[in-house]
C-alpha positions as a printed Julia matrix, in Angstrom:
90×3 Matrix{Float64}:
 354.75  26.38  203.57
 353.4   25.78  200.09
 356.84  24.77  198.78
 357.43  22.37  201.69
 354.06  20.71  201.13
 354.65  20.27  197.4
 358.17  18.98  198.06
 356.89  16.42  200.56
 354.12  15.39  198.14
 356.75  14.69  195.46
 358.92  12.78  197.93
 355.87  10.74  198.97
 355.11   9.83  195.35
 358.74   8.78  194.84
 358.19   6.22  197.61
 355.93   4.33  195.2
 358.93   3.45  193.04
 361.61   0.88  193.81
 364.06   3.16  195.61
 367.11   2.14  197.65
 366.38   1.48  201.33
 368.42   4.56  202.29
 365.9    6.76  200.48
 363.09   5.5   202.68
 365.15   6.12  205.82
 365.95   9.66  204.68
 362.31  10.18  203.7
 361.17   9.26  207.22
 363.42  11.91  208.8
 362.54  14.59  206.25
 358.8   13.83  206.32
 358.69  13.83  210.11
 360.42  17.21  210.21
 358.18  18.71  207.56
 354.98  17.33  209.11
 355.9   18.74  212.53
 356.89  22.07  210.93
 353.55  22.26  209.13
 351.74  21.41  212.38
 353.58  24.2   214.2
 352.87  26.74  211.46
 349.19  25.8   211.1
 348.26  25.73  214.76
 345.34  28.08  214.08
 343.37  25.1   212.73
 343.29  22.46  215.44
 342.04  19.67  213.15
 344.83  20.21  210.62
 347.41  20.52  213.38
 346.35  17.15  214.85
 346.41  15.55  211.38
 349.96  16.79  210.71
 351.2   15.69  214.14
 349.69  12.22  213.7
 351.23  12.01  210.24
 354.63  12.94  211.68
 354.28  10.31  214.39
 353.27   7.66  211.87
 356.26   8.29  209.62
 358.84   8.86  212.38
 361.99   6.74  211.95
 362.66   5.73  215.57
 359.86   3.2   216.2
 358.88   2.0   212.74
 355.31   0.89  212.23
 355.23  -2.18  209.93
 352.16  -1.66  207.73
 353.35  -3.54  204.65
 354.33  -2.15  201.28
 350.8   -1.9   199.84
 349.4    0.01  202.81
 352.4    2.36  202.93
 351.92   3.04  199.21
 348.29   3.96  199.88
 349.31   6.19  202.77
 351.93   7.9   200.57
 349.36   8.6   197.84
 346.89   9.88  200.45
 349.53  12.19  201.94
 350.49  13.48  198.48
 346.86  14.32  197.69
 346.25  16.0   201.05
 349.51  17.94  200.89
 348.81  19.27  197.38
 345.21  20.09  198.34
 346.27  21.96  201.47
 348.98  23.82  199.56
 346.61  24.97  196.82
 343.46  25.68  198.87
 344.65  29.05  200.18
């Protein structure tokens, strides 16, 4: 799980740069899958499980939530921090 969290944190930080639109589409699919995988693996902590499920729902690619570039950048930084913290805390 640690590797997946660090990988997703790096992918989230890459979203801050001017990437091709296809990257963001791919990121949504990958992030959703990883968030749901983390939620399934960490079901012993209900609060974390709910956080990861909500994160997966927010980033899901099917019904995009238009938050604006600045807000998405903030969300990406927040996710990167939380992912690295949760990977290193154990």
